[in-house]
C-alpha positions, 0 to 999 in steps of 0.5 A, spaced: 390 579 903 395 582 908 396 589 907 402 592 903 405 599 903 402 602 897 395 604 894 393 599 890 385 600 888 380 606 890 373 606 890 367 611 892 361 610 896 355 614 895 350 610 899 350 606 906 349 600 902 355 601 898 359 603 904 357 596 907 359 592 900 366 596 900 368 594 907 366 587 906 371 587 901 376 589 905 376 597 903 379 602 908 375 609 908 377 615 910 372 619 914 371 626 910 364 626 907 367 629 899 360 632 900 361 636 906 357 643 907 353 641 900 348 637 903 346 631 898 349 624 899 354 622 904 360 621 899 366 617 902 373 615 898 375 608 899 382 604 898 386 598 899 393 596 900 395 590 897 401 586 897 403 584 890 399 588 886 400 594 882 401 601 885 397 606 883 401 612 881 397 617 879 389 620 881 385 625 876 378 628 876 373 629 871 368 634 872 366 635 864 365 629 859 370 632 855 375 631 860 373 623 860 376 621 853 383 623 854 383 619 860 379 613 858 384 613 852 390 613 856 388 607 860 386 610 867 380 606 871 374 610 872 370 609 879 363 610 876 361 614 882 358 622 882 362 625 888 357 630 887 352 625 888 345 628 890 347 636 890 346 640 884 355 641 882 358 639 877 359 631 876 365 629 878 369 623 877 375 619 880 380 616 875 386 612 877 392 609 873 398 604 874 404 607 871 411 605 869 414 611 866 420 614 870 415 620 872 410 615 876 412 614 883 407 610 887 402 613 892 403 610 899 397 614 903 391 619 902 388 624 906 382 629 905 382 636 907 375 640 908 378 646 911 384 651 908 387 651 914 389 644 914 392 645 907 399 648 908 401 643 914 401 637 909 404 641 903 410 642 908 410 635 910 411 633 903 404 631 900 401 633 894 394 636 893 390 634 887 387 640 883 380 639 883 375 641 888 371 635 890 365 640 891 366 643 885 360 648 884 356 645 889 357 650 895 359 647 901 366 646 903 373 646 898 375 639 899 381 636 896 384 630 895 392 629 897 397 624 896 403 622 899 408 618 895 413 613 896 419 617 895 420 625 895 419 627 888 420 634 884 416 637 879 421 637 873 417 640 867 410 644 866 405 645 860 399 647 858 393 645 854 387 649 851 383 644 849 382 636 850 386 634 844 393 633 847 390 629 853 391 622 851 398 624 849 400 628 855 397 623 860 402 617 856 408 622 857 407 622 864 404 628 865 399 630 871 393 635 869 392 640 874 384 639 874 382 646 875 380 650 869 384 657 869 379 660 865 374 658 871 368 663 870 371 667 864 368 663 859 373 662 853 377 655 852 378 650 857 385 651 860 389 647 864 396 646 867 400 640 867 406 638 871 411 631 871 415 629 877 421 626 878 426 624 884 431 627 881 433 633 884 437 635 879 432 636 874 427 639 879 424 646 877 426 652 882 421 657 881 415 659 878 412 666 876 406 669 872 406 674 867 400 679 866 404 684 861 409 686 857 413 689 862 412 683 866 414 678 861 421 682 859 422 682 867 422 675 867 425 673 861 431 678 864 431 673 870 432 667 867 425 664 867 422 661 860 415 662 858 409 657 857 407 659 850 399 658 852 395 664 854 392 661 860 386 666 859 385 664 851 378 665 848 376 671 854 376 678 854 382 678 859 389 680 859 394 675 856 396 671 862 402 666 861 406 661 866 414 662 867 419 656 870 426 656 871 431 651 873 437 655 875 439 658 881 440 656 889 432 656 890 429 650 893 427 645 888 419 645 887 415 639 890 408 642 888 404 647 885 397 649 886 392 653 883 388 657 889 380 658 888 379 659 896 379 666 898 381 663 905 387 659 903 390 665 900 392 668 907 393 661 910 399 660 904 402 666 905 402 666 913 405 659 912 411 662 908 409 658 902 411 661 895 405 665 892 405 668 886 400 675 887 398 675 879 391 674 878 390 668 872 383 671 871 386 678 870 382 683 866 376 678 866 370 676 871 372 669 872 374 667 879 380 670 882 386 664 881 393 664 884 399 660 883 402 657 889 408 652 889 413 649 894 
C-alpha cells in the first residue's frame, strides 16, 4: 500500500525476530533504542503510514496496572510489548487511539529523544513531547517520544486526577494524560495532569503557573489565573501544590506543557527561553523534584 501522510499503526519490537517480522510487514522503525543506557533488550518503536486508513490521534503509556483499565475501556489499542524488556524498571506499555473528537488532531510524524539537549529545539519546532520517560525507573537515559501533528494546535484546557476512576471519562472527553505522576517518589496518591488540544487559537491557554503557599495563591488569583482544584501533592506530607492557568492577556498561546524530572533538562529549557515555572511540584516532601515548563 502506498505511503500516506498520517501515522496509522504503531508497534514495538523487543527481539531481533520481532524486528524482522515488523520490517517484513511494512513497518518503519525509529533508530533509537528505547532501553538506551539501561542495558536489557534492544527495544524499537515501529510505525506505518497507510493511505485510506484511520490516523492515530493520541498516544499514551501505562507504567502500572492501574493505568491500563481506563485506556482499555476508552478504546485505546494496546501494543503488548514491555518497553523496559530485559531491565528491572517499570513495565511500560504503549497505547494508541483513533479519535474523532474536536480535540483529536492526526499524528503525522514521530521522533524519540535520549538526551535533554535535543528537547528544546523540537519543542520550538512544534513537536509535542509525551509525558512518560520510556526508561522509567530502569536507569539509563531519559527517553521521550515526540509527536508532530497535522495542524498547529494549542492547549485549551487542563485538569488533574488523583485516582484512576475518572480516566475512561477523561479519555472520552478528548484529554491526553501527562504520563508522569506529580507525586513521584513521594508516596501519596497517583496524581496526573491532563490537557486537551485545539486548532482554534482563540481558545488557547496563554499562561500556566504553580502555587505552593497561600501567598502565591493570592498573587496568582489577583493576576487573573484560575486554579485547578486538585492538590498535586495529595496524600503526601508536602505542601499544598496547585496548578493555575489563564486565557486572558496578550501572551503567546500555549502549544505544549511538560513535566521536567531530568535535572539536565532544567537548564536546557531555560537557556532556550522556554517558560519554566520554578516551583517544585513535590515541595515539602522527599519525592522527585519536578518542574512545569510550557511553550
